[in-house]
C-alpha positions in Angstrom: 60.3 44.7 -103.7 62.6 47.4 -102.9 64.4 45.8 -99.7 65.6 49.3 -98.9 62.1 50.4 -98.2 59.4 47.5 -98.3 56.8 50.1 -99.5 54.3 49.0 -102.5 52.1 50.9 -104.5 49.9 48.4 -106.5 48.2 49.5 -109.8 45.2 47.6 -110.1 44.2 47.4 -114.0 41.3 45.4 -113.5 39.9 48.3 -111.5 40.8 50.4 -114.1 39.0 48.6 -116.6 35.9 48.6 -114.5 35.8 52.3 -114.0 36.3 53.1 -117.6 33.1 50.9 -118.6 31.2 52.4 -115.6 32.1 55.9 -116.7 31.0 55.1 -120.1 27.8 53.8 -119.2 26.9 57.2 -117.7 27.4 59.0 -120.8 24.3 60.5 -121.8 24.5 59.3 -125.4 26.5 56.9 -127.4 28.3 59.4 -129.8 29.9 60.9 -126.7 33.5 60.6 -126.6 35.5 59.8 -123.3 38.9 61.8 -123.0 41.4 60.1 -120.2 43.4 62.6 -117.9 46.6 61.0 -117.3 48.8 63.9 -116.2 51.0 63.9 -113.2 52.3 60.5 -114.1 48.6 59.1 -114.3 47.8 61.0 -111.0 50.8 59.3 -109.2 50.6 55.8 -110.5 52.4 55.3 -113.8 51.2 57.1 -116.9 52.6 54.7 -119.4 50.8 51.6 -117.8 47.4 53.4 -117.7 47.6 54.8 -120.7 48.8 51.5 -122.6 45.7 49.9 -120.9 43.1 52.6 -121.6 44.6 52.3 -125.2 43.4 48.9 -125.4 40.1 49.7 -124.4 39.7 51.9 -127.4 40.1 55.5 -125.2 39.1 58.3 -127.4 41.6 60.8 -126.3 44.1 61.5 -123.7 45.2 64.9 -121.7 48.2 66.0 -120.2 49.3 69.0 -118.7 52.4 69.5 -120.4 54.3 68.7 -123.6 56.9 66.4 -121.7 54.3 64.1 -120.5 52.9 63.7 -124.0 56.2 63.1 -125.6 57.0 60.1 -122.9 53.6 58.6 -124.0 54.2 58.7 -127.8 57.8 57.4 -127.3 56.1 54.6 -125.6 53.9 53.9 -128.7 50.7 55.5 -127.6 49.0 56.7 -130.9 45.6 58.0 -129.6 45.3 61.7 -129.7 46.7 63.5 -127.0 45.6 67.2 -125.8 48.2 69.2 -123.8 46.5 71.4 -121.4 48.7 73.6 -120.5 51.3 74.0 -123.4 54.4 76.3 -122.9 55.8 78.5 -125.9 59.2 76.8 -125.4 57.6 73.6 -126.2 56.1 74.2 -129.4 58.8 72.0 -131.5 58.4 69.2 -129.3 54.4 69.2 -129.5 54.8 69.2 -133.4 57.7 66.6 -133.4 55.5 64.3 -131.4 52.1 64.8 -132.9 50.5 66.5 -129.9 47.5 68.7 -129.9 47.8 72.1 -128.1 45.4 73.9 -125.9 45.5 77.6 -126.8 44.5 79.4 -124.1 46.1 83.0 -124.2 46.9 85.4 -126.7 50.5 84.9 -126.2 50.3 81.3 -126.8 47.8 81.7 -129.3 50.5 84.2 -131.1 53.6 82.1 -130.6 51.8 78.8 -132.2 50.3 80.7 -135.0 53.8 82.0 -136.2 55.3 79.0 -135.5 53.0 77.1 -137.8 53.1 79.5 -140.4 56.7 79.7 -140.5 56.9 76.1 -140.8 54.2 76.0 -143.4 52.0 73.5 -141.5 48.6 73.3 -142.7 45.4 72.7 -140.7 47.3 71.7 -137.3 45.1 70.3 -134.8 44.7 72.8 -131.7 42.0 73.2 -129.0 40.4 76.6 -127.8 40.1 76.8 -124.0 37.2 79.0 -122.7 37.3 80.9 -119.6 33.8 80.3 -118.2 34.3 81.1 -114.2 37.2 79.0 -113.1 39.4 81.9 -113.8 42.5 80.1 -113.9 43.1 80.0 -118.1 41.5 80.3 -121.0 40.0 83.4 -123.3 36.9 85.3 -121.9 33.7 86.7 -123.6 35.8 90.0 -124.1 38.6 88.1 -125.9 36.0 86.4 -128.3 36.1 88.7 -131.2 39.9 88.9 -131.6 40.1 85.1 -131.1 37.9 84.4 -133.8 39.6 86.7 -136.3 43.0 84.8 -135.6 41.0 81.6 -136.2 39.6 82.8 -139.4 43.0 84.4 -140.6 45.2 81.3 -140.5 45.2 78.5 -142.7 47.6 76.7 -140.5 45.1 75.5 -137.5 42.2 73.3 -137.5 40.0 73.7 -134.4 39.5 70.1 -133.1 37.9 71.2 -129.9 36.5 73.8 -128.2 36.3 73.1 -124.1 35.8 74.6 -120.6 36.2 73.6 -117.3 33.5 73.6 -114.2 34.8 75.2 -111.2 32.5 73.3 -108.6 30.7 70.7 -110.4 31.0 68.5 -107.1 29.4 70.8 -105.1 25.4 70.5 -105.0 25.4 74.1 -103.3 26.8 75.3 -106.1 24.5 74.0 -108.8 23.4 77.3 -110.1 26.6 78.5 -110.7 27.7 75.5 -112.6 24.7 75.9 -114.8 25.7 79.7 -115.5 29.1 78.3 -116.8 27.2 75.8 -119.0 25.1 78.4 -120.4 28.0 81.0 -121.1 30.1 78.0 -122.6 26.8 77.4 -125.0 26.7 81.2 -126.0 30.8 81.4 -126.5 31.2 78.2 -128.3 28.3 78.5 -130.6 29.6 82.4 -131.5 32.9 80.4 -132.4 31.4 77.6 -134.5 28.9 80.2 -136.2 32.0 81.7 -137.9 33.6 78.5 -139.0 33.2 76.2 -141.9 33.1 73.0 -139.8 31.9 72.0 -136.3 34.7 71.3 -133.5 33.8 69.1 -130.8 32.6 70.8 -127.3 33.4 69.6 -123.7 33.2 71.1 -120.5 32.4 68.2 -118.1 35.2 66.4 -115.6 34.3 63.4 -113.4 32.0 65.2 -111.2 30.6 67.0 -114.0 29.6 64.2 -116.3 27.6 62.5 -113.2 25.9 65.6 -112.0 25.3 67.4 -115.4 24.5 64.9 -118.0 23.1 67.8 -120.2 26.4 68.9 -120.7 27.9 65.9 -121.9 28.3 67.2 -125.5 30.4 65.8 -127.8 33.2 64.4 -125.3 33.8 64.2 -121.4 37.0 64.4 -119.5 37.8 61.9 -116.7 40.8 61.9 -114.4 39.9 61.1 -110.9 37.2 58.8 -111.7 39.2 56.5 -114.0 41.4 56.0 -110.7 38.4 55.3 -108.6 37.1 58.5 -107.0 33.8 60.1 -107.9 32.8 62.0 -104.8 29.4 60.8 -105.3 28.5 58.1 -102.9 25.8 57.1 -105.6 28.4 56.2 -108.1 30.5 52.9 -107.1 34.1 53.1 -108.8 36.8 50.7 -107.9 40.2 52.6 -106.4 43.1 51.7 -108.9 45.7 52.6 -106.2 46.9 50.5 -103.2 49.8 51.6 -101.0 51.0 49.3 -98.2 54.1 49.0 -96.1 55.6 47.2 -93.1 56.2 47.8 -89.3 60.2 48.6 -89.0 60.0 48.7 -85.3 57.9 48.4 -82.1 58.7 50.3 -79.0 57.2 51.1 -76.1 57.4 54.9 -74.5 56.5 55.8 -71.0 53.9 58.4 -69.7 54.8 61.9 -70.7 57.4 60.9 -73.1 57.5 62.6 -76.4 57.4 61.1 -80.1 59.1 62.6 -83.2 60.5 66.0 -84.4 59.4 69.1 -82.1 58.1 66.8 -79.6 54.8 67.3 -81.0 53.2 64.1 -79.5 53.3 63.4 -75.6 51.9 60.1 -74.2 49.2 60.1 -71.8 50.4 56.7 -70.8 52.5 54.2 -71.6 52.2 53.5 -75.6 53.3 51.3 -77.9 54.7 52.7 -81.2 55.3 51.4 -84.5 57.6 53.1 -86.9 56.6 52.5 -90.7 59.1 53.1 -93.3 57.5 55.8 -95.3 57.4 59.7 -95.2 57.0 63.1 -96.8 59.5 62.5 -99.3 57.1 59.5 -100.6 54.2 61.5 -100.5 53.0 61.5 -96.9 52.9 65.0 -96.1 53.0 66.4 -92.8 49.3 67.3 -92.9 48.6 63.9 -92.0 50.8 63.9 -88.7 49.3 64.5 -85.0 46.5 62.3 -85.7 45.0 63.5 -88.4 45.9 60.6 -90.6 46.0 57.0 -89.8 46.8 53.6 -91.5 45.5 50.2 -90.8 47.5 47.1 -89.3 45.8 43.8 -88.9 42.3 45.5 -89.8 42.5 47.9 -87.2 43.2 51.8 -87.4 46.1 53.3 -85.9 46.7 57.1 -85.9 49.7 58.9 -87.0 51.4 60.4 -83.7 53.9 63.2 -84.0 55.1 65.1 -87.1 55.4 63.0 -90.4 59.2 62.7 -90.9 61.0 62.6 -94.4 61.2 58.7 -94.2 58.9 57.5 -91.7 55.7 57.7 -90.0 55.0 56.7 -86.4 51.4 55.4 -85.4 50.1 54.3 -82.2 49.6 50.6 -81.8 49.0 50.3 -78.0 45.7 48.2 -78.4 46.8 46.3 -81.7 48.3 43.0 -81.6 51.4 43.3 -84.2 54.8 42.5 -84.8 57.7 43.9 -86.5 57.3 42.8 -90.2 53.6 43.1 -90.1 51.9 44.6 -93.2 50.5 48.2 -93.0 47.8 49.5 -95.2 48.1 53.1 -96.1 45.2 53.0 -98.4 43.4 50.3 -100.4 39.8 49.8 -102.0 38.4 49.5 -98.5 40.2 52.1 -96.6 40.4 54.5 -99.2 42.7 57.4 -100.3 39.6 59.6 -100.0 38.6 58.5 -96.3 42.5 59.2 -95.4 42.4 62.8 -96.8 39.2 63.5 -95.8 40.2 63.1 -92.0 43.3 65.2 -92.6 41.5 68.1 -94.5 42.5 67.7 -98.1 41.7 65.7 -101.3 42.5 62.2 -102.6 44.4 63.9 -105.6 46.9 65.5 -103.7 47.8 62.4 -101.9 47.9 60.0 -104.9 49.3 62.1 -107.4 52.2 62.9 -104.8 53.4 59.1 -104.3 56.9 58.8 -105.1 57.4 56.6 -107.7 61.3 57.0 -107.4 61.5 55.5 -103.9 58.3 53.2 -103.8 58.2 50.0 -105.6 55.3 49.4 -108.2 53.4 46.0 -108.5 50.9 45.9 -111.1 47.7 43.8 -110.8 46.1 42.5 -113.9 
């Protein structure tokens, strides 16, 4: 353990394996492949450890946001195909050198990649075409389609490995009609492209909540990021959180009525209070949004609310009604007191918290 801080992020590979097989069991047909999204260092855990385990389990594909993330995986011995979701023009050489597969999502990216492939006499290099069906983030739209198809047909340097899109609100039941319109548009756009090709690329549009709520849209592959790490946004789907974050009590002190706690004096005691200081703060991923009783931790199985503003290196919690002492363990989140519960109370999402945890300052522990 890092004796400087004594905060530990546990990564439970047994839970990862359990989630993998559970998600696989939800696929509507056996040939449907599963792509694991391991961007942002495996959603704040360890992309290498996560990817190696998933490769052992015969995952079909990996997805990362940027080429640099894919390079790390390749250097560590990952052989499974890797889709780069948001490749930048400056990373073309890295992508080719490390056998990564770029998503082509804009005309500027398409132009530069085709130019590089042709200049280097690369034949049938695997690429993926991203379509914008309503998320309005990146991707080619309906108006772009004829030009995109022409560019693909003109080039012998690429082969389209997949055509894909992203549902904007697949977890929202109130937006089901919008999601279905996205799926219909995806069918139209992808069919238009495939009808002009002499081969059939894979199709995929579903993320974790999409694969749960829209089995008719599983196509050839589905993508799962947050689901593999234990969160589905659907109470009917029982997944196991992979991350556990715990720390210790560094100090306990008593303050009198009307005394303040922390920066900017944002918390004043209503009566005499017992305050515990815990060595984890916004430099470790516990952002200020969790301060002032919006967030909480568990000490000896009792909830302790964060009081005052979150500091860079510490948080303070009210333990007035909790029997505890300095050195006692503190649960920030685990499989029982989940990151999802904590984030919900503070008005944010589990993705934001777990992907922000600082692996530079917090010790990792692997459970196999």
